[in-house]
N, C-alpha and C positions, 0 to 999 in steps of 0.2 A: 686926475683922479682915479680911484680905482672902480673899474667898469665891470657888472657880470652880466653873464648870457643872461638872454631872457629865459625865464622860468626859475632861475636859480634858486635854492630856499635857502633863504639866512638864518640858519640855524641859532644863531646869538639871538634872536628874537623869540625862540622855544621856552618854553616855562617847565619848570621839573615838574616831573608826572611818574606816579606809580600807577603801573598796568598790571593788574594783579591777572596771574594767567591758571589759576587752581584755588581750590578752598584749602586752608589749612587745619591744623585741629588744636582747640584751646585758644588762651588769651593770647594778645598782639606781645612782642618783645617790650620790654619794659625798660626806660632807660637805664643805662647802670649796668645792664646785665652782663656778662661774656657770652658772646653768641658766635657758633659756627656757622659760617655763608662758605654755601660753594656760588664760583660767578664765572663770568665771563666777560670781559670789557671790551667793546669796540667802539671804535673813532665812526662817525657819521656816514663814512665812505666804505663801513664795514668791513676796515680794517680791524683785527683783533692785537691788541694789545697786552694785553695778560689774562690769564684765567687759571683757576685753582684747579679743573679737573686735568690739567699738565702735569701739577703736582701729584695727583693722588691726593690729596687732602685739601678741606676747607678751610679758610680763612677763621682763625680765633681770636677774636678782639673783644673788648668792652664798648657796647653800644652807645651813644650819645655820650662820650667821652671826650671826643675831639682828636680821637686816635686816626680816624678816617674822613674821607671827606666828609663835606656836609650832606649832601645829595644822599649817603648810607646813613647819616646819623639819624637823617628826617625819613627815610622810607625804610630803612629794614624796622624802624619803631611801630610802622604801619601793617607789619606781617605777622603772620602766624607760623607756628612751626611747621614744616613740611612745606610752607608757602612758597610759590615760584612768582618774581614779577619781574618786568621791565623797569628798572629806573631811567629815567632821561633828565640827565644832569647837567644843565646849561653852566657855562664858565663858573660862575659864583658858587655852584653848589660844586662843584668839582676843583682844578687846579688854576683855574682864572687865569690871566694874563701872563702869570710863569710858564703854567705848563711844566711841562717834566721834558728837560734838554733831550734829544733823540728819540724819545717815547710818545710824548703827548706835544700837540703842537698849541701855541699860546689861543687863548679864547677859544680850547675846544669843549664845545659840546660830548658827553660822553654817554654810550647807552650800555647800561649792563644790565643782562640777566642774573637774577639771583635766585639762590633756593636758599632757605632756610633751614639747615640742617637739624640744629637742636641749639638750645639754650637752657 
């Protein structure tokens, strides 16, 4: 079988969490709203696999519409305009057993630092 070194953290045991880093303004993002989000996505080993900051513009999408991973649909709707947060997304809130070939491993827990720019 597969043996891990003592002290290894089993990230698949982690739960979905939203860690808010600051206060935003106004209401939280309602589901179905078009939202602009700046983000940096990391693997649990710290490898950055994607960042909107590199493109110089936020990602725009309808939240709660299944256009993005479950962790975003459920996490972004807890945030206010201007709010930053860290979303820890276990595989069932991210890309699951499939992952994204060459980018995200199977069963990966993903950590996103997000900022709701506007909605």
